[in-house]
N, C-alpha and C positions, 0 to 999 in steps of 0.2 A: 891195435887202438891202444889212442889214450888213459894214461892212470887215471882213475878220478878217487876222487876221497872214500868213497863206500868201498871201494876195494877191498880195504883195508878190513872192516867189519863181516864182510862176505865171507868168509870160515867161519864164523865163529857160529851167522846166522844161521848157515847150514846147516850145523850142528846142531844147534837148537834144535829145528824143526825136522831132525829125524830123529832127537831125540824125544819132544816132548807133544808134535805136532802140528805146536802154533806158538807163538813170537809176538813178541811186538817191538818195531824199528823204529827207533829217533833218528832222523839226520836231518840238520839241516836244508833249506831247497840249495841246488843247483849242487848235492853232492854225488847226484848221480843213481839215486835209489830205482826212480820209476823205469830208466832204460839198461839197469846195469842184473837189479834181484831177480826178475820173472828170467832172465836170459843165465844168471847163473844158476839156476833152480830148474830150469832146462837140462842144462849143460851134466849135472850134477845125478840128472838123472833119479829125484825127489819121487815123482808120483808116473806112473805109467801113463794118466790118465791127464785132459785139456788141465791148464793152468790158466783159469780165469782172472784177471785184475780188472779191480772196477776203478772210475775216475771221474770227479764230479763233473766236470764238462766234457764238450763233445770234439771242442779244438785240442785238447790234452789227450784226449784217444782215440784221435787220429795222430796226433803228432806225436804219442808215443810209441804206435803201432810202426808209424813210418820209419821212426829214430832205429828201431828194435828190426824191424827187415831189411833198414839200412846197412846197418851193422853185419848181417851174415847175408849181406850182399844176394837177396831179394826184395822182391814186390809184395807189398800188404795183400793177405792175402792166403798164401803159400802157409809159412810155420809159421810164422806171427799174421794176425786178421785184426779184424775191429769190427764191433758189432754199437752203432746207435741208432738212434729214434730217424726210422726211416731211409738209413741207410747201413749197407753191413759189406764187407768184407772178410769172407771166412769159405774156409774149404775141408775136405776131409783131411786135408795133409794140415790142416791149422792144428798146433799145441799150444799156444800161444794165444789167448783173444782179452783183447780191451774190450771194454764196455764201460757204457755211462752207468748210472748207481739204479735208477727206475729199470733198466734188462733184469738185472742182476732177479728184484722182487717176482719176475716176470716168469723169468725160467725159475726159480722155486716153486712160484706157484702151481707151476704147469707139472714139476717132475720133483717133488720134495725130496729124491733121494739125492738129485743134484748127480742125476747117472752119466756117467762119461768124463768129469771135474775130477780133476783129484785137490789141485789147490783152489782156496779163495785169497788173491789179494789186495788189501779196500786200501788203496796208495789216499795221500791227503786226507786220513781219516779226522786232524783237527779241523777240517774244516765242518765239521760235526751236522754234515745234514742228514736231513729226516731220514732219509735211503738209506743214505749209511748205515746211519746206527737201527735202522731197522733190518738192513741184509745184515748188518756183523749176530742181533737176537737171533736171526733165523738160524743163522751156519751153526752159530753157537749149539743151538738145540735141536741141529740134524748132524750134528757129531757128535753130540751127547744121548744120542737116542737110534739114530740110523744110519752113520758112519764115523767109525772111529780113526777109517785112515781119510777123514779130509784135512788137508791140510790147514790151518788160519794163520795171515796176516795181518796185523793193525801196520801201516805205515805214517809216520807222522814228523810233520816239520816243527811247529811249533807247541804242540798241545805236551799239557804234562803227563806224558805217557805211563805214571804209575797207574790212576783209575785205571787205564784200559789193560795192562796187565794183571791188575788184580782182577778185573771184570772177567775176561779170559782165563787166567791161573797161567798166564803165560813168560816165562824169563824178558826179560827187557835186553835190548843191545840198541848198543849207540854208540855213532857214528859222528866222529865230533868236523868230520866237513874241512871244506880249507878256503878265508875269505882273506881278502885284503881291508886293509883300512879303510874306510870309508869316515869324512867330511859332514858335517850337517849342520845345514844353513837354515835359522828358522828366521820368518821376519821380523822386521825390528818393530813393528807395530801391528795389532789387529785389523784386519781386513774392516774399513767403514760397512754396513751394515746394508746402505743403498750399492755397494762394487757388484755385478753382475759378476757372477765365477766364473764363466769361460775369459772374460777378457782381465779377470787377472788373472790366473791359470794362463793367458796366454802372455803377460806380460813375465810373467815370470820364468816361463820355456825360454823365449827370446831371449831375459837376461840370464838363464845356464848356457845356451849356447854363446851367449858371446865373450862366457868369462872361462869356460871350459872347454875341453876335446874330448874328441872319441864319442861315440854314439851314445844318446841320450831314449832313457826309459820315462815317458809321461803316464800317471796315472789318472785317469780319468774313470767317476761311476758309469756310465751310459756310453751310447755310437750318441746319442742325439750332441754330445757336452764332445767327442770327439768331434765331428762335424763343424762344429761352430767355432771351436779352439782351431779347427784347421782352418777355416776359412781368414778370423782373424789374425795366423802369421805369415796370411801371404806378401811377401815382400820384406819381411823381417827378420829372417833367419842365412846365414849366411851362405855365399854361393854354395853350390852343390850339395848343400843337405835334402834329403831324400825324404821326403815324412811317409811315413806306413804307420796307415790305422791297423787298431787290430781288437776284435770284439764279436762275439760267439756266430752272430747273423753272417757273416762273412762267407763268400767260396772259401773252397778251400786252397785254393791257388791264392788268394790276395790275403789268406792268414798263413802260407808257408813263405810267402815271400817276406812279410813282416818279422819272423823268426829271422830267415837264413843271413848269414852276413852280405853285409854291398864290399861289391870291391872296387865301386866307379863314384864315391862318395860316403859324408859323413849321413849316419842316419838318425831320423826322429823318427823314436814306435810311441804313437799315440795309442797308449790300450786302456781297456777295461780289468780289472781286477785277476782275470782270468791270464795274464803276464806275473802275478803274484807266487802261482807252483806248479807245480807241473811241467813247464815249459822254461827251453834253458833257451834264449835271446842271447846269441855271439854279439859280442863286443860292446856289451853296454858298460859303460866307464861313468854316468852321469844320470842321479833317478831324478824324477820332479812329482811330486809328490802330493795331490790335491785336498789329499786328506778326508776323501769318499769314498764309500762304496753302499753297494745295492744289494739288499740283503730280502730273500724271503722273508716276507709278515702276512699273518692273516689281516685278510684287508674284508672289517665289516660292510663298508660301502660294494664290495663285487662280492661278497661272503665265500671269496677263496681267495688262495694263497697269492700275493702280489711280488712285485720285486720294489723296496723302497728306497731311497739316499737317505743313507745313516751317513754320522763320521763314525770316521775309520776310529779302528781300536789300538793301543799302543804296541800289541802283539804285529798287529797286520803293517805301522808302521815300519814296526822295526826291518819286518820282513821285507816291503819293499825296498826298504835303505842297501838292503844288505845284497841286491840286486846289481849295486853300480859298484861290489867288489870280487866281482868272478873271477876277472883277468887281472885286474890292477890296482892299484889305488884310486877311489871312487869320491864322488860328492851324492849327496844329498840335499834335493832343495825338498822345503814343506811349506806349502800357503797357510803355513799357522806361526804363532810364536811361540818361543822356550815355554813360556808362564801360559799357553794356553794345555800345555800338553798335555799336564795333570791334570785335567779335568777328561780325559779322557781314559771312557774303559778300560783295561788291561788285558782281557780277551774278546772274541766276539759271543756271542749267546748262542748255546745249543739250535739246529729250524726247529728241532722237535718241543722248545719252550714257547715259539712265537709263533710259528707257521699253523695253517688250516691242517686239522686232525683227519678232515673228512676221509682222505685217501688212506690213512694209516689204520683208521678203523675197519675201513675194508677190505684192508688188506690182512689187516691181523681178523676179520670174520673168514675169510677165503682157509685162511691156514687153520681157524678152530683153536684160539687161544685167547684168553685175557689180556692186556698189558701186564698183568701183574705175574702172569706165567711165563715171560719171559724177561732173561737176560738185559734190560737196556740198561746203558752209562747212565741215562738219566728219563728214568722214567712219563711219560708222557702226563699231562695235569688231569686231577681224574674227570673235577669239570669240562673242562673245556672237550676230552674225550667223549662222555656222556653228551653233551651241544654235537657233535659232530655225529655220533650214534642215530639221535635221535634225527636228523637230516636225511641219516642212512634208510631209514623209517620210513619217513615221510616219497622216500623217491622209490619203495620198497624193493631195497637192496637188501634190508634186511628187516625179519619178520618180526612180530611184539614182542620176542625172548630174546631179541638181539641174533639169530642164527642166519647166516647167508640165506639168501636163496635163491633160484634160479638165476633173477636177474641180476642179481648183486654177483653174482661170476661171471656173465656178461659186462656189466661195468668194468667190471676189475682185469680180463682180460684187452681194455682200451687205455691208451697213453693219454688218459686225459681226463679231468676233475669230475668228481663220478655227478655234477650236477649236469656236465657239460657230455658226460656219456653216456646220462639218461635220454637227454632231446636225441641226442643222437642214433640211440638206438631206438627207439621209437619212434622218430623221424624219417630217418635214412637219410641217404647219401642231401637229402635237398636241405641238410639243416648242418653238413659241413662247413658253409661260408660264413655261418654266423656262429657255430662254434669255433673257427680259428678264432675269427672277431671278438667274441667274450675275452677267450682265454689270452690275448696281447692285449698292449695298450691301444689307447686310442689313436687310432689312425689322422683322428681331424681335430685341430686347434681349434678353442675357441669357436666353435660350431656349438648350437642347440643340441636339448638334448635328445632328439629324434634318431634311434636305431636304426631306420628305416634311411636316414641321409647315411650313414657308413654303409648299410648295403648298396644301399645305391651308387656307393663309391667304387666296393669292389666288382659287381657287373660291369662299371662299366669306366676305368679310370679317365680317360681321356675325355668322352663325354661331360663329367665330372665335371674337369676342370673347367670346361666349355661354359661350363653353365651355373657352376657354383661359383660362389666367393670364398671357400674357406679353404685353409693351409691347409696342405695336407702330410703328413709323414710319411715320407716317400719309402724308408726304409722298413718300417712297421706295417707299411701298406703290401709291400712285397712278402714278407712274414708271412701274411697272413693270409692272400693269398696261393704262397706254397703249399701252407698247411691244412689250407682249405683243399685242395688238391690231395695231398694224402689223406685227409680223414674220410673224403668220397670215398675212395679206394675199401673203406676197413669197416665202411658202412654196413649194416645189415642188409642182408638182401631181402626183399618184400616188406621190409620196414612203410608205412605212410609215408605219402611224397608227395600229397596234397595240404599240410598244413601251412597254413601263413607264417611270415614268419614271427606275430605276438604270439599264436600260439603253440612256436616248439621255444620261445623265449619261458612262457608258461610252464613249459613241462620242466625246467631248469629252472625257473624260480616260483615254483606256487608256494612259497613264502612271500613272495614281493612281488604280489595281485596288488593294486592300488586302487584304492576307490574314494575320489573326492569327497572333501568333506562337505556341508553345507560353508556358506561363508563368500567374501569375497578372495580372502588369500588362496592360493593355490596349493592347499595343504590334504594330504592322503595318507588313509588312514589302509598299513599295510596289511594282508593277509598271514602275516606268521605276529603279529602283536605292535609291531613297533610302528614309527610312525615317522613320516617324508614330509619334508616341503618344494614348491619348484620356484622357479625366479615366475617376477610375474610375466614378464615380458616373453617368456619361454610359447612357444608357437604350443605345445600340448598344456597348456595352463588350463584352458577350461575343459580338457580330456577327462568324461568321468571314469573311464575305468585305462586304467594302464598295469603294464607289468615293468616292474623299474630294477635296469639289470644292471647299475652301479651307481652309488652314491659317495657324497665324502665322508662319509663314515661315521659320524657324529651321531653317541650312544643316545642323548635327550631327541633330537630331532633332525633326521639327514637328510642333505641335500641334495636333490635328485641331479644326477652327470646324466646319468643315461639311459633311456625308457621307450615303449613301444607302446601303439594306443590298444588294445585290445576291445572286439567285441564279445556283449554277455552271451551272444550263442556260443559263441568261438567256448566262454568260459564255464559254460555249463553243458554243454559237447564235452570238452576233455577231462571236467570233474565230474559230470553226475552225483556218484558217488559218494561225493563228498560235503554235496551240499543238501545244508539238515534244516526245517525248522527247530526253533528252540525257540524254550521261555524263556526270557529274561526278566530277572524281578534283584536291580542293582540299586544301591545307593549313590545318587547322584552328585561328586564333588560341585561340578559349576551351579546345578539347578539348590544342590541344597534339600535334597528330597527325595524319596523313593522313587523310582522311576519303572514301571510294567510294561515291556512290551513282547510284542512276539516278531522273532527275524527269522529270515530263510538266510542262513550261514553259509558261507564258504570261509572258514578259518576264526580270522577277528571280522571279518569284511562282512555286511548288511546288506544283500540282496535288494532285498524288499524288507520292512519296518510298520509293524502294526502297534496299534494300542492293545496292551492284555486287557480289558476291562474287567474279566472277571478274577485277576490274577488272588490266588487262595491268601486268604489271613496272616498265615503261619508263615507263608513265603514273606510278606511285603514283613512279617515283623521281625523276620532274619537279614531282611536286607537290609534295615530300621537298626539293628545291629551295629554293620558297619558306621554308620552314620553317628552315633549312638561313640564308637572309640573316638571318629574322625572330631565330632561338637566335642566332646568330653561330660564326665559325667554332671558338673555343674551341681552337686545336691544343693538345695538349701538347708537354713539354719535347721531345722529340725530333724534334716536327714544326718547332718554332718556333727551333730549330737549322740543323736543313735551310735554313729559310727564307732563317735569316742566310747560312748559305754564299754561296747564292745569290746573295744579294746581295750581298756582297762580289766572289764572281763575275766577275758582270755590270760591277762598277767597277773591276774589272780589266783589262777587257776580255772576257772568254767572251761567247760568242753562246749565252745561256740567258733563260728565259722568266720574264718581272719576277715575282713573290712575294708584293711586299707583301699586307698583308691586303686591303687595297682592288683590289686587281689581283686580288688570289683570290676574292675574290667576285661580281665582274665576269664570272669567267670559267667560271663555276662549271660551266653543262654543258657545257664543254671537258674540264675534268677529273676533278671531282666524279663526275656522271653515272655513266657506267660502272662505279662501286665500290659504289654506292648499293642494291644489293639486299638486299633485307631489313630495310632501316631506314625507318623510319614513323614514329615518335614522337620525345618530346622525349629520354627515356630510352636509344632505341635510339642518338639521334646521339651522347647521353652517353657511351656505350659504344665509340664508333666510334673509329679510328687512323685518318685521313687519312696517315700518312708514305707507304704503299704508294702512294695513289692519286698524292701529290705527285713520289716520285723517279720516277714512271713520265712526269715530264712530257718527262724529261732519256731523251736514247736511249743507246747506249753509250757511243759518243764525248762526249757532254757532260759524263756520268757519270764517266768517266778524267779529262776535263778537266779537272773539278772539283775532284777528289778529289787528284790533282796540286796544282791551284793552292792549293783550299781544303781540307785534310786533312779529315775528319771526326772522326779521331781520331788518340790521342797514346800510341807504346807503351811503356810504362814499362821502368826496368831489371830487374823483374821478369816481363816479360811481357807483361803484362797491357795492353790497350787500353779506353782511360776518352776519352769525350767530350769536343770539343772544343766549350768555348761560345764562340759568334760575338756574341754579340746585346748586349754591352759596347764600350767602346770599346775596348781591345782584349782579343784570343781570350783565354780563360783556361782551366782545367785545375784541377781541386782532387783531392787524393789526399795517403793519411798520408806522414808524414813521412820512416817509415821505409823505403818504395819508393821511393824515392829515392836511398838508399844506391848508392854507387859509379856516381853521374851526376859527371861532372866538367866539362859543358858545359852552358849554359843552353837548354832546350827551344827549337827556331823553331819558327814555318812560315812558308820560303819566308826573306825577311828579317827578318821582323817576331820581336820574341820575344814567348812565351806570359807572360802571368800566372798565375804558380804560387802556389794556397795551400794551405798544407803545412797538415795536420791531425793532433791530436794520435790518441790510442790513441783517444779519447772521440772525435774526427770533430769537433772544435772549433779553430777557425782559430787556428794561432800564430806564425805567419811567411803574409806574401804578400810575392815579389819577383820582380822583373822581372832577377836576375840571380847564379843559383844558386852561382857558383862564389864568387864576393863576402861570401853567406851563410854558405858555408862555411867561410872564412875568417875572417870577423868575427865577426856576432851567435849563428851557431850553440853555442859555448862559453855564454853564458849561458843559453840555451831548452836545452842540454842538460842543465845544472844542474839547469832547474825542472823538467824532464820525468824525469829520472831520481828526482826528489823523488817525484812524483805516482805515477809508473808506474815503479815498483822492479824489476819483473819482464819490462820491454822492453829491448830493446839498445839502449845509445846508446854507440855508439863515439866516443874523443876525434875518429879521424880515419875521415868518414865516405865519403870518397874510395876508401877503399880495401875499407868493407863492405860483408858482404852486403847485399842487399836482402833485406825481410822485412815480412811480416802479420802474424808468429805472436812470442806472449811463450815468456818462459823457462818451461820445466818448472817446476810447482810443489816445495819441497824444495832446489831447486840454490840 
């Protein structure tokens, strides 16, 4: 057996596992950890029980099991076996079982003590999949509470392993690995935006093939890109070059053909990120990196996690390039410039930070723990987790206290998103094609939104091709049909089988049932509260009720990509207990008035809507408060002056309520609600005088104290009361100059002088003073001269102190 870099680290690793019962192994890709470590643990007899190793991908699980079995001179299913979704090769003799990550979660849920399992290995933990994070958290709890003999090992290629070691309280073992130098070649200039990715990638692969020797590994994001690049390379590669696609949905024989060395020519492997880690592809000397990767992200459009295409991170690019230096010096071509590399993220985010958490919430409910009670390396976001719990409660998987129900336990046993598991459980095997379809990518390109077209394709692909003009993704179609057959075998026996496709879809998406709004544009109100719009030319655009199964995810108004019409009778039959009459009295932003309706509602949609003629005045008034919040207080002059007085009084130490605009908005129910009788529109509010409501906030003693400390009015020498304005820096009054005749002292508020604006007979300011006696003695003479010339019929005495105040002019003719 050839010696591998990992072999030097095995003695220290085995010693740590014997001593501590757990360890973290950091080793670069190609070191041999995936196939060497489980066999070394078996040979060292660390545990008499089975060793389970988790792999993030099905291909890696099968390939690892096959490689270890070959090492032992056996076939998979004997000493070494594997278990993946839809396929298992294990026996009573199996001591090492390689499984995909979701399998471990179901093992734990069915047997919390992991009976018969002595060690769990988390391979490629640096990929930070959601299932790996959950599996490690559960295993750490099992080891701490139920199984102190359970060995735990996390193996990582690029991850900063220190946090994992701290979480596990485990020693860190490092294998340096072995790699030859790799020359990196970048593009000279960025790709033009209009340049097609598959065209640019084919050109770069052809360049690499013409300028290098040895096997080539090209990284592409998915099967579709692999097929398109393969087609573009026809006739452009050196003679004898064999093209081998490699992606997860291929059959195992084709995958093995891509992995094993070629004896009759040069090999070009067009692979997804599946080739980054876990797999060793022989004879690779050249890597061509397209710089894209597919990751699981929560897709608001589908309500589930979907694979989305993103830029690779620097860690992923380094790992990919390293594949060229396994057997000799190599070359890595990158489909981006050296300058663009600095904008790449350092590491990919953990899946738990970006994926849908409904499955995690269901698994934790089955386990009976909250996220904060388990040792997660990255805890789930509390808000996103609560949204996931709300969905599960809507599906009946959790009760109102967040505890698992019997129905929830059934859903957890199915390898599907809880939405689809709920549908399959209630609708039976007849829902299997729809579940498989909704779990995968759309098999049609450029087709209208009607989900029925997709189901028609699944029922009879040949007839569909003959009668429909739409392009079909054959890879996706075959995957969906295979998955549908598997799911039909897992469906609950005895479940309903006579539901329409729309009714089945409604079971999975009770929050996505859409009612068409009034108007020309095909806009829909969804039962979950969001809005969605359909293309005008779509055949479903005039449909009153639909179930939306996919959108573009726009949070403001999503565009519908996939939907199915649903009859109201189906909706009522499915959700009779959720359809209720409610009285609605709300402020309408659009109509700018209170609208009172009685509605028969399913969630946020109204199946029937009637005017609520005798809505209680209190309900109308409370709805109007929302209108006031939108319209603003809009206080008149008198109300503003009163609030300003109260503010000054508070500053002077009076025990008065706060009457700033913000405080008044916050306390509308306390002071305004009792006075809103008859007010129900923006026009009504415009005419409303809030001063009585504001004054009512002060009791008799408060008003007396305010009037003493901050009087609202000044009595002129003529005996007329005029308001004092407290909104500026100084309290202020404005009045005709002649009305102040006879005033010998300056008007005061307490010890504060009023700012007095003296007006002409035409109500124009002629003097502003805070010292009236000084004005009489000084500039009054000049003002008198000007005023006498402009207003000769008005009295302008030489000594204003001795004159009588007046607002009258002299009679004509005098």
